[in-house]
C-alpha positions as CSV (number, residue, x, y, z in Angstrom):
1,M,0.0,0.0,0.0
2,S,1.1,3.5,-0.7
3,S,0.0,6.7,0.9
4,H,-1.1,9.6,-1.2
5,F,-0.9,13.1,0.3
6,H,-1.8,16.6,-0.7
7,N,0.2,19.5,0.6
8,E,0.2,23.3,0.0
9,H,3.9,24.1,-0.1
10,T,5.1,26.8,-2.4
11,M,8.1,26.0,-4.5
12,K,9.6,29.3,-5.4
13,T,13.3,29.0,-4.5
14,V,14.6,28.9,-8.1
15,L,12.5,31.9,-9.3
16,A,13.1,33.9,-6.2
17,G,16.8,33.8,-6.8
18,K,17.6,31.7,-3.7
19,P,19.8,28.6,-3.7
20,V,18.0,25.3,-4.1
21,P,18.9,22.8,-1.3
22,E,20.1,19.4,-2.3
23,I,17.1,17.9,-0.5
24,P,14.6,20.5,0.8
25,N,13.4,20.1,4.4
26,F,9.8,19.4,3.4
27,V,10.9,16.3,1.5
28,K,12.9,15.1,4.4
29,V,9.9,15.5,6.7
30,F,7.6,13.6,4.4
31,K,10.1,10.8,4.0
32,N,10.7,10.6,7.7
33,S,6.9,10.3,8.2
34,G,6.8,7.3,5.9
35,V,4.9,9.0,3.2
36,N,5.5,7.6,-0.3
37,I,3.5,10.0,-2.5
38,V,3.1,13.7,-2.1
39,H,0.8,15.6,-4.5
40,L,1.5,19.3,-4.4
41,A,-1.0,22.1,-4.6
42,E,1.4,24.7,-6.1
43,F,1.2,28.4,-7.0
44,H,-1.5,29.0,-4.4
45,G,-0.8,32.8,-4.5
46,P,2.7,33.1,-6.0
47,G,3.2,32.4,-9.6
48,H,1.8,33.5,-12.9
49,P,-1.2,31.2,-13.7
50,K,-2.6,33.5,-16.4
51,G,0.8,34.4,-17.9
52,P,2.7,36.1,-19.3
53,D,3.6,32.9,-21.2
54,D,7.3,33.0,-20.6
55,Q,6.9,33.3,-16.8
56,R,4.2,30.7,-16.6
57,L,6.0,28.1,-18.7
58,I,9.3,28.4,-16.9
59,E,7.5,28.1,-13.5
60,L,5.9,24.9,-14.7
61,K,9.2,23.6,-16.1
62,T,10.9,24.3,-12.8
63,L,8.1,22.6,-10.9
64,F,8.3,19.5,-13.1
65,S,12.1,19.2,-13.1
66,E,12.3,19.6,-9.3
67,C,9.6,17.0,-8.7
68,S,11.5,14.6,-11.0
69,R,14.8,15.4,-9.3
70,L,13.4,14.8,-5.8
71,S,11.5,11.6,-6.6
72,D,13.1,8.2,-6.2
73,S,12.0,4.5,-6.2
74,N,10.3,4.9,-2.8
75,F,9.1,8.5,-2.9
76,L,7.1,10.4,-5.5
77,L,6.8,14.2,-5.5
78,L,4.0,14.9,-7.9
79,P,3.1,18.2,-9.5
80,G,-0.3,19.7,-8.9
81,E,-1.9,23.1,-8.6
82,E,-4.8,24.8,-6.9
83,P,-6.0,26.7,-10.0
84,N,-9.1,28.3,-8.5
85,N,-10.2,29.5,-11.9
86,F,-13.1,28.5,-14.2
87,F,-15.2,26.2,-12.0
88,G,-16.0,28.3,-8.9
89,G,-14.5,28.0,-5.4
90,H,-11.2,26.4,-4.7
91,W,-10.2,23.2,-6.5
92,L,-7.2,21.1,-7.3
93,D,-5.8,19.5,-10.5
94,F,-3.9,16.3,-10.8
95,F,-2.5,15.2,-14.2
96,P,-0.8,11.8,-14.8
97,K,2.3,13.5,-16.3
98,P,3.7,17.0,-16.8
99,V,1.2,19.2,-18.7
100,Y,1.9,22.7,-19.8
101,W,-1.2,25.0,-19.7
102,I,-2.0,28.7,-19.2
103,M,-5.1,29.8,-17.4
104,S,-6.2,32.4,-19.9
105,R,-7.1,32.4,-23.6
106,K,-8.1,35.4,-25.6
107,P,-10.7,34.8,-28.4
108,D,-8.0,34.9,-31.1
109,M,-5.8,32.4,-29.4
110,P,-5.8,28.6,-30.0
111,F,-6.8,26.1,-27.4
112,L,-3.7,24.0,-28.2
113,S,-0.4,25.1,-29.8
114,E,3.1,23.6,-30.2
115,D,5.9,25.4,-28.5
116,P,9.5,24.7,-29.8
117,I,10.8,24.4,-26.2
118,Y,7.9,23.0,-24.2
119,G,5.9,21.0,-26.8
120,K,2.1,21.0,-26.3
121,V,0.8,24.1,-24.6
122,Y,-2.9,24.5,-23.7
123,R,-4.6,27.8,-23.2
124,I,-7.8,27.7,-21.1
125,G,-10.5,30.4,-21.2
126,D,-13.5,28.9,-19.4
127,K,-15.0,25.8,-17.7
128,H,-15.6,24.1,-21.1
129,D,-11.9,24.5,-22.0
130,M,-10.9,23.2,-18.6
131,L,-13.1,20.1,-18.9
132,K,-11.7,19.5,-22.4
133,L,-8.1,19.7,-21.0
134,L,-8.9,17.2,-18.2
135,E,-10.5,14.8,-20.8
136,I,-7.6,15.1,-23.3
137,E,-4.8,14.7,-20.7
138,N,-6.8,12.2,-18.5
139,G,-6.5,14.5,-15.4
140,L,-8.6,14.7,-12.2
141,A,-10.0,17.7,-10.4
142,W,-11.7,18.0,-7.0
143,T,-13.1,20.5,-4.6
144,A,-10.5,21.7,-2.0
145,H,-11.7,22.2,1.5
146,A,-15.3,21.8,0.3
147,R,-18.1,23.8,1.9
148,T,-15.8,26.1,3.8
149,K,-13.2,28.9,3.3
150,G,-12.9,29.8,-0.4
151,S,-15.1,26.8,-1.2
152,T,-18.1,27.8,0.8
153,G,-21.2,26.7,-1.1
154,F,-19.2,24.4,-3.4
155,P,-19.4,21.8,-4.9
156,D,-23.2,22.2,-4.3
157,K,-23.4,25.3,-6.5
158,Y,-22.0,23.4,-9.5
159,K,-23.4,19.9,-8.9
160,E,-25.5,20.1,-12.1
161,E,-22.6,21.3,-14.3
162,A,-21.2,19.0,-17.0
163,F,-17.6,19.3,-15.5
164,F,-18.8,18.1,-12.1
165,K,-20.7,15.1,-13.5
166,S,-17.7,14.1,-15.6
167,E,-15.6,11.1,-14.5
168,H,-12.7,13.6,-14.4
169,F,-14.2,15.4,-11.5
170,F,-13.1,13.1,-8.7
171,G,-15.0,14.5,-5.7
172,A,-13.8,16.5,-2.7
173,A,-11.0,16.6,-0.1
174,W,-11.3,16.1,3.6
175,K,-9.4,17.6,6.5
176,N,-10.3,18.6,10.1
177,I,-11.6,22.1,9.7
178,P,-13.3,23.6,11.4
179,A,-11.9,21.8,14.4
180,D,-14.5,20.9,17.0
181,L,-13.2,18.7,19.8
182,S,-16.8,18.2,21.2
183,L,-17.7,16.0,18.3
184,P,-17.2,12.2,18.2
185,R,-16.0,12.4,14.5
186,L,-13.6,14.7,12.8
187,S,-14.9,17.1,10.1
188,P,-18.4,15.8,9.4
189,R,-18.5,18.8,7.0
190,V,-17.0,16.7,4.2
191,L,-18.1,13.3,5.4
192,D,-21.7,14.6,5.0
193,L,-20.8,15.8,1.6
194,M,-19.5,12.4,0.7
195,D,-22.9,10.9,1.6
196,D,-24.7,13.7,-0.3
197,M,-22.7,13.2,-3.5
198,A,-23.5,9.4,-3.3
199,N,-27.2,10.2,-2.8
200,W,-27.0,12.6,-5.8
201,G,-26.3,9.4,-7.8
202,L,-22.7,10.3,-8.6
203,K,-19.8,7.9,-8.0
204,K,-17.5,10.5,-6.4
205,H,-14.8,10.0,-3.8
206,V,-13.2,11.9,-0.9
207,I,-9.5,12.1,-0.4
208,A,-7.6,13.5,2.6
209,E,-5.7,16.8,2.2
210,A,-3.6,18.9,4.6
211,D,-3.1,22.7,4.6
212,I,0.6,22.8,5.5
213,F,2.6,25.9,4.3
214,S,5.7,25.1,6.3
215,M,7.3,21.7,6.6
216,E,10.4,22.0,8.8
217,P,11.8,19.3,11.0
218,E,10.9,21.3,14.1
219,N,7.2,21.8,13.0
220,E,4.4,19.8,14.6
221,T,3.6,17.7,11.5
222,Y,2.0,14.4,12.5
223,A,-1.1,16.0,14.0
224,H,-1.8,17.8,10.7
225,L,-1.2,14.8,8.3
226,N,-4.1,12.9,7.0
227,V,-2.9,10.1,4.8
228,N,-4.5,8.1,2.0
229,Y,-3.6,4.5,1.7
230,L,-3.8,3.4,-1.9
231,Q,-4.2,-0.2,-3.0
232,M,-1.0,-0.4,-5.1
233,D,1.7,-3.0,-5.3
234,H,4.5,-0.6,-6.2
235,L,5.3,3.0,-7.0
236,P,5.4,4.1,-10.7
237,N,8.6,5.6,-12.0
238,F,8.3,9.4,-12.2
239,K,9.7,9.5,-15.8
240,D,7.0,7.0,-17.0
241,G,4.2,9.1,-15.6
242,W,2.0,8.2,-12.7
243,K,-1.3,7.2,-14.3
244,P,-1.7,4.1,-12.1
245,I,-2.1,6.4,-9.0
246,L,-4.9,8.3,-10.7
247,D,-6.5,5.1,-11.8
248,V,-6.6,3.7,-8.2
249,M,-8.0,7.0,-7.0
250,K,-10.8,7.0,-9.6
251,Q,-11.7,3.4,-8.7
252,G,-12.0,4.4,-5.0
253,K,-9.4,1.8,-4.0
254,F,-8.1,3.5,-0.9
255,F,-8.9,4.5,2.6
256,V,-8.2,7.6,4.6
257,S,-6.7,7.7,8.0
258,T,-5.4,10.2,10.6
259,G,-2.7,7.6,11.2
260,E,-3.7,5.8,14.3
261,I,-6.3,3.5,12.7
262,M,-5.6,1.2,9.7
263,L,-8.2,-0.6,7.7
264,P,-6.3,-3.3,5.8
265,R,-9.6,-5.1,4.8
266,F,-13.1,-3.8,4.0
267,T,-15.5,-5.9,1.9
268,V,-19.3,-6.2,1.5
269,N,-20.1,-9.8,0.5
270,G,-16.5,-9.9,-0.9
271,K,-16.7,-6.6,-2.9
272,G,-14.1,-3.9,-1.9
273,A,-14.2,-0.1,-1.9
274,G,-15.1,1.3,-5.3
275,E,-16.6,-1.9,-6.5
276,T,-20.3,-2.7,-7.2
277,L,-22.2,-5.4,-5.4
278,K,-25.3,-7.0,-6.8
279,L,-27.5,-7.1,-3.6
280,P,-29.3,-10.3,-2.8
281,N,-33.1,-10.0,-3.0
282,N,-33.5,-10.0,0.8
283,G,-30.8,-7.2,1.1
284,K,-28.8,-9.1,3.7
285,V,-25.0,-8.8,3.5
286,I,-21.9,-9.4,5.6
287,I,-19.5,-6.5,6.0
288,S,-16.0,-7.8,6.7
289,L,-13.6,-5.3,8.4
290,A,-10.0,-5.6,9.7
291,I,-8.9,-2.9,12.0
292,N,-5.5,-2.2,13.5
293,C,-5.8,0.5,16.2
294,T,-3.3,2.5,18.4
295,F,-5.8,3.8,21.0
296,P,-8.9,2.0,22.2
297,L,-11.7,2.3,19.7
298,T,-15.0,4.1,20.4
299,F,-17.2,3.0,17.6
300,V,-17.6,1.6,14.1
301,E,-20.2,3.3,12.0
302,I,-21.8,1.7,8.9
303,I,-23.2,4.5,6.7
304,S,-25.5,3.8,3.7
305,G,-28.0,5.6,1.5
306,D,-30.9,5.0,-0.9
307,G,-30.5,8.1,-3.0
308,K,-32.6,10.2,-0.6
309,Q,-31.8,9.4,3.0
310,V,-28.6,8.5,4.9
311,Y,-28.8,5.6,7.3
312,R,-26.3,4.9,10.2
313,K,-25.6,1.7,12.2
314,R,-23.2,2.3,15.1
315,I,-21.4,-0.5,16.7
316,D,-20.0,0.2,20.2
317,M,-16.3,-0.6,20.5
318,T,-15.6,0.8,23.9
319,S,-14.5,-2.6,25.2
320,S,-11.5,-2.6,22.9
321,K,-7.9,-2.0,24.1
322,A,-4.9,-0.1,22.8
323,F,-2.8,-1.7,20.0
324,E,-5.4,-4.3,19.1
325,Q,-6.1,-6.0,15.8
326,K,-9.8,-6.5,15.2
327,Q,-11.5,-8.8,12.7
328,L,-15.2,-8.0,12.4
329,K,-18.0,-9.7,10.5
330,I,-21.1,-7.4,10.6
331,P,-24.4,-8.6,9.3
332,I,-26.7,-5.8,8.0
333,N,-29.7,-5.4,5.8
334,L,-29.1,-3.0,2.9
335,K,-32.3,-3.6,1.0
336,N,-33.0,-0.7,-1.4
337,R,-29.7,1.0,-0.5
338,T,-27.5,2.3,-3.3
339,W,-24.2,2.6,-1.5
340,V,-22.4,1.8,1.8
341,R,-19.2,2.8,3.5
342,V,-17.5,2.5,7.0
343,E,-16.0,4.9,9.5
344,V,-13.9,3.9,12.6
345,W,-13.2,6.3,15.5
346,D,-11.1,5.9,18.6
347,A,-11.1,7.3,22.2
348,A,-9.0,10.3,21.1
349,V,-11.2,11.0,18.1
350,N,-8.7,9.7,15.6
351,G,-10.4,8.1,12.7
352,A,-10.3,6.2,9.4
353,F,-12.9,5.8,6.7
354,T,-13.4,3.8,3.5
355,Q,-14.7,4.8,0.2
356,Q,-18.1,3.4,-0.9
357,V,-19.1,0.0,-2.1
358,W,-21.8,0.7,-4.7
359,L,-25.0,-1.4,-4.5
360,D,-27.0,-2.5,-7.4
């Protein structure tokens, strides 16, 4: 399994005229944390997303070359941006290879041109261009910090848009804001959105993100890292592109954790996250769940929906102990439901959650 991680760290050392360290501290911190894949959310403020062309293209070239230089057989630093143009609210992009694109296009300019230095260069003028780019280059987009901050009201406001309904719009990202220590679960803001999107009839997913603008060895890092565990046998080679990572994400074959709870197995009648189960006529299924915990657990919650309502079945786990490995077989009736997923929370309100199994 590999962890996939989103970070907002601004890479500006080259263009700011400062020396580039052999290995930047933020890379050391991630590696020491055991993270294998970091997806950046670059140029969130600094940079020239709308041009001029020469500035924008050298910034992208620098981003791609630094990511390549700092990646190795056990660590991938992958380029990504928080474009915040065209769709509404804040959102992220993730392409399976380096893509040169400029976030503006005047009426007389082509959508795609060939540059003698950079090769294919796209110019994007609106949401239709943006969707076309995602389709051509097989990229993903998702709502950053949905329903809060710069994404207040999103993705709800664009849920009927063609770009949102596209398979290239992945879903949304989850992190614990606003923090409310009185709740038994972290950030229901996005967990509720996860259920809403499934009830809208869309097969979207929720990936963990972290807003970390400084990654120094002396920073408190662990508490702010949410990690995604992808079902992958090995890391792709940076130079070959990293489409297998996007494929696993699109298929929902991952779980999210704050780090203290692992979910090495989750199946519903043998079907795993992202897969579709043909429900038996009586609706009765067995959910199989393996849990490795650090702190004593509080509860497991099975969450399902029928396209209109959300249903919850909570299993009390307060008799559990620290550092346990649990194997659960949970019978449940899911008749007329269209999806199901699982959350697990511990005594310190650390948690992990699966993606949905879709029900037919």
